[in-house]
C-alpha positions in Angstrom: 39.3 75.2 96.3 37.9 75.0 92.8 41.4 75.8 91.3 42.9 72.8 93.2 40.1 70.6 91.8 40.8 71.9 88.3 44.5 71.3 88.8 44.0 67.8 90.1 41.7 67.0 87.2 44.1 68.5 84.7 47.2 66.7 86.0 47.3 63.8 83.6 46.9 66.1 80.6 49.4 68.6 81.9 51.9 65.7 82.5 51.4 64.5 79.0 51.7 68.0 77.4 54.8 68.7 79.6 56.5 65.5 78.2 56.2 66.7 74.6 58.8 68.9 73.0 58.1 72.6 73.9 57.3 73.5 70.3 54.6 70.8 69.8 51.7 72.6 71.7 52.5 75.8 69.9 52.6 74.2 66.5 49.3 72.4 67.2 47.5 75.6 68.2 49.0 77.4 65.2 47.8 74.6 62.9 44.3 74.6 64.4 44.1 78.4 63.9 45.2 78.1 60.2 42.8 75.1 59.7 40.1 77.2 61.2 40.7 80.0 59.0 40.6 78.1 55.7 37.7 75.7 56.3 34.9 78.2 56.3 32.1 77.5 58.8 33.6 74.1 59.6 36.7 75.9 60.8 34.8 76.9 63.8 35.4 73.5 65.3 39.2 74.0 65.1 38.9 77.5 66.6 36.6 76.2 69.3 39.3 73.7 70.3 41.8 76.6 70.4 39.4 78.6 72.6 39.0 75.7 75.0 42.7 75.0 75.2 43.6 78.7 75.9 40.8 79.1 78.3 42.0 75.9 80.2 45.6 77.3 80.3 44.2 80.7 81.5 42.3 79.0 84.3 45.2 77.0 85.4 47.6 79.9 85.5 45.1 82.5 86.8 46.4 82.8 90.4 50.0 83.4 89.2 49.3 86.0 86.6 49.4 89.8 87.0 46.3 91.8 85.9 47.9 92.9 82.6 48.8 89.2 81.7 45.3 88.2 82.6 43.8 91.0 80.4 46.1 90.1 77.4 45.2 86.5 77.6 41.4 87.2 77.9 41.8 89.6 74.9 43.3 86.9 72.8 40.4 84.4 73.7 37.8 87.0 73.0 39.4 87.8 69.6 39.4 84.1 68.6 35.8 83.8 69.8 34.8 86.8 67.8 36.5 85.6 64.6 34.7 82.3 65.1 31.4 83.9 65.4 32.1 86.0 62.3 33.0 82.9 60.4 29.9 80.9 61.4 27.4 83.7 60.9 27.5 84.8 57.2 26.5 88.2 56.2 
């Protein structure tokens, strides 16, 4: 039931994203990762947006994914979150 609520709430955004050329979301995520890597502690904002987007996509696709696919996507989110924490918290 929560998945249906999330899907209904996400429908306008998913409709907008689906109308874009397929490369646009990939390029935007890649650009945010690069920006996050070069801006120092302020780059955590860009990486946070990437984490939110990837977690949102994972939540929407969760019921249709195999266990291996779920683990791989979770690993990517955890990796980016770890890089964000490392970047924000200096030595």
